[in-house]
C-alpha positions in Angstrom: -11.1 9.8 -38.1 -8.2 10.1 -36.8 -8.7 13.0 -35.3 -11.4 12.0 -33.5 -9.6 8.9 -32.4 -6.9 10.9 -31.2 -9.2 13.5 -29.3 -10.8 10.2 -27.5 -8.1 8.6 -26.5 -6.8 11.8 -24.8 -10.4 12.3 -23.5 -10.3 8.8 -22.2 -6.6 9.1 -20.4 -7.6 12.8 -18.5 -10.9 10.9 -17.3 -9.1 8.1 -15.4 -6.6 10.6 -14.2 -9.1 12.6 -12.6 -11.1 10.0 -11.6 -7.6 8.7 -9.7 -6.9 12.4 -8.2 -10.9 12.6 -7.1 -12.1 9.3 -6.2 -14.9 8.8 -8.4 -15.7 5.7 -10.8 -14.9 5.8 -14.6 -18.7 5.5 -15.2 -19.6 8.9 -13.1 -16.7 10.5 -15.7 -18.3 8.8 -18.5 -21.9 10.0 -17.6 -20.7 13.5 -17.1 -18.8 13.7 -20.3 -21.9 13.0 -22.3 -23.6 16.1 -21.3 -20.8 18.2 -21.8 -22.5 21.3 -24.6 -19.1 22.6 -25.6 -17.8 18.9 -27.0 -19.5 18.8 -30.1 -18.7 22.6 -31.0 -15.3 22.0 -30.1 -15.2 18.6 -32.1 -16.7 20.2 -35.6 -14.1 23.0 -35.4 -11.3 20.9 -35.2 -12.4 19.1 -38.4 -13.2 22.5 -39.9 -9.9 23.6 -39.8 -8.3 20.1 -41.1 -10.9 19.8 -43.9 -8.3 21.9 -46.4 -5.5 19.7 -45.7 -3.9 17.6 -48.0 -3.8 13.6 -47.6 -0.1 13.9 -49.0 0.9 16.2 -46.4 2.1 14.7 -42.8 -0.5 15.1 -40.3 -0.3 18.6 -38.0 -1.1 18.2 -34.3 -2.9 21.6 -34.2 -6.2 20.8 -34.5 -5.8 18.3 -31.6 -4.2 20.6 -29.6 -6.5 23.1 -29.7 -9.4 20.8 -28.8 -7.1 19.9 -25.7 -6.7 23.6 -24.9 -10.0 24.5 -24.7 -11.0 21.3 -23.4 -9.0 21.7 -20.7 -9.4 25.6 -20.0 -13.2 25.0 -19.9 -13.0 21.8 -17.6 -9.9 22.4 -15.1 -8.5 19.4 -13.5 -9.4 19.0 -9.8 -6.8 19.9 -7.0 -4.4 17.3 -6.2 -4.1 17.6 -2.8 -4.2 14.4 -1.7 -1.0 13.7 -4.0 2.3 15.4 -2.8 4.4 14.7 -5.8 4.3 12.5 -8.9 7.3 9.9 -7.7 4.3 9.3 -4.9 2.1 9.1 -7.6 4.4 6.8 -9.8 4.8 4.5 -7.2 1.7 4.0 -6.0 0.3 3.1 -10.0 3.6 0.7 -10.1 2.4 -0.9 -6.6 -0.9 -1.3 -8.2 0.0 -2.6 -11.9 2.3 -5.4 -10.0 -0.5 -6.4 -7.5 -2.7 -7.1 -10.4 -0.2 -9.4 -12.1 0.0 -11.0 -9.0 -3.9 -11.9 -8.4 -3.6 -13.0 -12.1 -0.9 -15.2 -11.8 -1.1 -16.8 -8.4 -4.5 -16.9 -7.7 -3.8 -20.2 -5.9 -1.5 -19.2 -3.8 -3.8 -16.1 -2.6 -6.7 -18.2 -2.0 -4.1 -20.5 0.9 -3.4 -16.7 2.0 -7.0 -16.0 3.0 -7.3 -19.4 4.3 -4.6 -18.4 6.4 -5.3 -15.1 7.7 -9.0 -16.0 8.8 -7.4 -18.9 10.8 -5.4 -16.1 12.6 -8.0 -13.7 12.9 -10.1 -16.5 14.6 -7.4 -16.6 17.0 -7.2 -13.2 17.7 -8.1 -12.4 21.5 -8.4 -8.7 20.7 -9.3 -6.5 18.2 -6.9 -4.1 18.5 -3.1 -4.0 19.3 -3.0 -1.4 22.5 -0.2 -2.3 25.0 -0.8 -2.3 28.5 -1.6 0.9 30.8 2.1 0.1 32.4 3.5 1.0 28.7 2.9 4.6 29.5 6.2 4.9 31.0 8.4 5.3 28.1 11.2 3.5 30.5 9.1 1.0 31.2 8.3 0.4 27.7 11.8 0.1 26.5 12.3 -2.6 29.3 9.3 -4.6 28.6 10.4 -4.6 24.4 13.9 -5.4 25.1 12.7 -8.3 26.7 10.4 -9.5 24.2 13.2 -9.3 21.5 15.4 -11.4 23.2 12.5 -14.4 23.3 11.0 -13.6 20.1 14.2 -13.5 17.7 14.9 -16.9 17.8 11.4 -17.9 16.8 11.5 -15.2 14.0 14.5 -17.2 12.5 13.1 -20.6 12.7 9.6 -19.1 10.7 12.1 -17.9 8.1 14.2 -21.0 7.8 11.0 -23.1 7.6 9.0 -20.8 4.8 12.0 -20.4 3.2 12.0 -16.6 2.7 13.8 -13.5 4.1 13.3 -12.0 7.0 14.5 -8.6 8.4 15.7 -9.1 11.9 16.9 -6.0 13.3 19.6 -5.8 16.3 17.8 -3.2 18.3 14.5 -2.2 19.1 12.9 1.3 17.3 14.8 4.3 17.1 13.4 6.4 20.6 14.2 9.6 18.4 11.0 8.6 16.2 9.1 7.5 19.1 9.3 10.9 20.9 8.6 12.5 17.8 5.3 10.5 17.4 4.1 11.3 20.8 4.6 14.5 20.6 3.5 15.2 17.4 -0.2 13.0 18.1 -1.6 14.6 21.3 -3.5 11.0 21.7 -0.6 9.4 21.7 0.2 7.8 25.0 2.6 5.3 24.3 0.2 2.6 24.4 -0.3 2.7 20.8 3.1 1.9 20.1 3.5 -1.5 19.5 6.6 -1.5 16.9 8.9 -0.8 19.6 9.7 -4.7 18.2 9.1 -5.3 14.7 10.1 -7.5 12.3 9.6 -7.8 8.4 9.1 -10.8 6.3 9.0 -11.1 2.1 8.2 -14.0 0.5 8.6 -15.2 -3.2 5.5 -15.8 -4.3 1.5 -15.5 -2.2 2.1 -19.2 -1.1 5.7 -18.5 0.5 3.7 -15.7 2.8 1.1 -18.4 3.2 3.8 -20.8 4.8 4.8 -17.8 7.1 1.2 -17.1 8.4 0.7 -20.5 9.1 3.8 -20.6 11.0 2.6 -17.9 13.3 -0.6 -19.7 13.7 1.0 -23.5 14.5 3.6 -22.1 16.7 2.8 -22.3 20.8 5.2 -20.1 22.0 3.1 -16.9 20.2 0.2 -14.9 21.0 -1.7 -13.7 17.9 -3.2 -10.4 19.3 -4.2 -8.8 15.6 -3.6 -9.3 12.2 -4.3 -6.4 9.5 -5.2 -7.7 5.8 -3.6 -5.0 3.9 -3.0 -6.8 0.6 -7.1 -7.6 0.5 -7.9 -4.1 1.8 -5.7 -2.2 1.1 -6.6 1.8 2.6 -5.8 4.7 0.2 -3.0 6.0 -2.6 -0.6 6.2 0.4 -1.6 2.2 1.2 1.0 -0.7 1.0 -0.3 -3.6 0.2 1.3 -6.3 2.9 0.2 -8.1 5.8 0.7 -7.0 9.8 0.6 -9.6 12.3 1.0 -8.4 16.3 1.7 -10.8 18.6 3.2 -11.3 21.9 5.4 -14.3 23.7 3.3 -16.8 25.6 5.8 -16.5 28.7 6.1 -13.0 28.9 4.2 -12.2 31.6 3.5 -8.0 30.7 2.7 -9.2 27.6 4.4 -7.0 25.5 2.8 -6.7 21.7 5.2 -6.9 18.6 5.0 -6.2 15.2 5.4 -8.3 11.9 4.8 -7.4 8.5 5.2 -10.0 5.9 5.4 -8.3 2.4 5.7 -9.6 -1.6 8.7 -9.8 -3.0 7.5 -7.7 -6.2 6.0 -5.3 -4.0 8.6 -5.1 -1.5 11.4 -3.8 -4.4 8.9 -0.6 -5.1 8.6 0.5 -1.4 12.4 -1.1 -0.3 14.4 -1.1 -3.1 15.8 -5.0 -4.7 17.6 -5.8 -1.3 14.2 -6.1 0.5 15.6 -4.9 3.4 16.2 -0.9 3.4 18.7 -1.3 6.6 16.2 -2.6 8.9 12.5 -3.1 9.3 10.6 0.3 8.7 7.6 1.1 10.9 4.3 2.6 9.8 4.9 5.6 12.5 
C-alpha cells in the first residue's frame, strides 16, 4: 500500500506539471490516465518485486523507481518551449501562490478594487493607448513627454501621499536606447504605441491601498483616463504579472501625451522587483 501511495503521489505531481506546461486542465489529465493500458501492468510488476521483502527490512525505493522510469519512458513530458528557464517557472509559481493568499485574506479589499476599476473604465475615452500621429517623429515624442512629465510629477506625488503607499517617480524619461531597440525589433512599431515614455509605479501594502490609488486617479480633475488594463483579475500567460496599468494624460496638455502608471501589490512586487520595490526606477513592459 505504501508503494501504491508513493506511485499515486508521483503520478499526480507529474500530471500537474504536464498540465501546467501544456496548458490543459487537471481533469483532462486524469481522464487520460485512466485509459493507460500499461499502468496496471507496471503496478503489478512493482508489487511482485516487493512481495518477498521482509516487514522489518528498511523500505527500498527500487520498485518505485522502476515504475517511475517506465512511466516516463513510455509517456515523455512534452516540450517546455514556453518556459525559458527554471528560474522563470519558479517565479511564476511564487507569484501564483502569493496571489492566492492575497485573494483569500483580502477579499474585502479586492471587492473595493474591482469597484474602482469599473469606475475608471467607465470614464475611459478610448479603448486603446496609442499616441497621436505626431508622435511618429522621435524628437516630437521626446518633447511632448518632457512637457507632460513636468505637469504630472506633482500629481503623482500627491496621490502617493494621500494613498499612503510607495511610489517610484523616475527623474527622467524612458531610456532612448530601449525605445529605439523596440522600434527596430518590431516592424509594426511606429512610436505611436510608445505609451511608457513617462511612467510611474505605485506599490500598495494591500488591496485596499491599491483601491485608494485608483480612486484618486478617478477623482483627480487634472487627469484624463485613456485606458485601464486590469492585470489582477485577468493575468495573461505564464509570463504575465498581476498588476493594474492606467494610461492617462494631463487635461491641460494640448498634445495629450499618454503616460503610464502601474499599481502593484507589495507581496507581488517583492517577487518581480525585490524587497525594495524600486528596482532602480519604474520598469516598462517594452
